[in-house]
C-alpha positions as CSV (number, residue, x, y, z in Angstrom):
1,X,137.5,33.1,3.1
2,X,141.3,33.1,3.1
3,X,143.5,35.9,4.4
4,X,144.4,37.1,0.9
5,X,140.8,37.0,-0.3
6,X,139.5,39.0,2.6
7,X,142.4,41.5,2.3
8,X,141.6,42.0,-1.3
9,X,137.9,42.4,-0.6
10,X,138.6,45.0,2.1
11,X,141.1,46.8,-0.2
12,X,138.6,47.0,-3.0
13,X,135.9,48.4,-0.6
14,X,138.4,50.9,0.8
15,X,139.0,52.0,-2.7
16,X,135.3,52.5,-3.2
17,X,135.1,54.6,-0.1
18,X,138.0,56.7,-1.2
19,X,136.5,57.2,-4.7
20,X,133.2,58.3,-3.1
21,X,134.9,60.7,-0.6
22,X,137.0,62.2,-3.5
23,X,133.8,62.5,-5.6
24,X,135.2,60.2,-8.2
25,X,132.0,58.1,-7.8
26,X,128.5,59.5,-7.5
27,X,126.3,58.4,-4.7
28,X,124.4,56.0,-7.0
29,X,127.6,54.5,-8.3
30,X,129.0,54.1,-4.8
31,X,125.8,52.4,-3.5
32,X,125.7,50.1,-6.5
33,X,129.4,49.1,-6.2
34,X,129.5,48.9,-2.4
35,X,126.5,46.4,-2.6
36,X,125.5,46.0,1.0
37,X,129.1,45.3,2.1
38,X,130.1,43.8,4.6
39,X,126.6,42.3,5.2
40,X,126.5,40.7,1.8
41,X,129.4,38.4,3.0
42,X,129.6,36.0,5.8
43,X,132.1,37.8,8.0
44,X,130.9,36.7,11.4
45,X,132.7,34.2,13.7
46,X,129.6,32.2,14.5
47,X,129.5,30.3,11.3
48,X,133.2,30.3,10.6
49,X,135.8,27.5,11.0
50,X,138.7,28.0,13.5
51,X,140.9,29.1,10.6
52,X,138.3,31.5,9.3
53,X,137.8,32.9,12.8
54,X,141.6,33.6,13.0
55,X,141.4,35.5,9.7
56,X,138.4,37.5,10.9
57,X,140.2,38.5,14.1
58,X,143.2,39.6,12.0
59,X,140.9,41.9,10.0
60,X,138.4,42.8,12.8
61,X,139.3,46.6,12.8
62,X,139.0,46.8,9.0
63,X,135.7,45.0,9.0
64,X,134.5,47.3,11.9
65,X,135.2,50.3,9.7
66,X,133.1,49.0,6.9
67,X,130.3,48.1,9.4
68,X,130.3,51.8,10.3
69,X,130.1,52.8,6.6
70,X,127.2,50.4,6.2
71,X,125.6,52.0,9.3
72,X,125.9,55.4,7.8
73,X,124.3,54.2,4.6
74,X,121.5,52.4,6.3
75,X,120.8,55.2,8.8
76,X,120.7,58.3,6.6
77,X,117.2,59.1,7.6
78,X,115.2,57.8,10.6
79,X,111.6,58.4,11.4
80,X,112.8,60.4,14.4
81,X,114.6,63.0,12.3
82,X,113.2,66.4,13.3
83,X,113.9,67.9,9.8
84,X,111.1,67.6,7.3
85,X,112.7,67.1,3.9
86,X,110.6,68.3,1.0
87,X,110.0,65.4,-1.4
88,X,111.7,67.2,-4.3
89,X,114.8,67.9,-2.2
90,X,115.3,64.3,-0.9
91,X,117.2,63.2,-4.1
92,X,119.8,65.9,-3.4
93,X,119.8,65.7,0.4
94,X,120.5,62.1,1.0
95,X,123.6,61.8,-1.2
96,X,125.0,65.0,0.3
97,X,124.4,63.7,3.9
98,X,126.0,60.3,3.0
99,X,129.1,62.1,1.5
100,X,129.5,64.3,4.6
101,X,129.0,61.5,7.1
102,X,131.4,59.2,5.3
103,X,134.0,62.0,5.0
104,X,133.7,62.5,8.7
105,X,134.2,58.8,9.3
106,X,137.2,58.7,7.1
107,X,138.6,61.7,8.9
108,X,138.2,59.9,12.2
109,X,139.5,56.6,10.8
110,X,142.0,57.6,8.0
111,X,143.6,54.1,8.0
112,X,140.1,52.5,7.3
113,X,140.1,50.8,10.7
114,X,137.8,51.2,13.7
115,X,137.3,49.6,17.0
116,X,135.6,46.3,16.6
117,X,132.1,46.1,18.3
118,X,132.1,42.3,18.3
């Protein structure tokens, strides 16, 4: 992936996060449009060429932010959660938790960058 392609991809997903946080997108719309990003793209250095690795390093902090968003989305409810959510309330609870957690993440990382874990 080239620098301009990756930049555009990250910009588009930043826009999705912004739209979700601003409540312009519903949870279902956000999940559908976000589409398992960044895991749905090969954004690791292991299978990249030297040129691609350089591009990935350039965008490492932006990718790390989206890895955190993906972590929020995948970790909304774990088996260890002490709260028992009634079945009828789950449909309202999970989108609200996602929105709050992603809002917190954006508040901590307003430039859509985070420390890279890799």
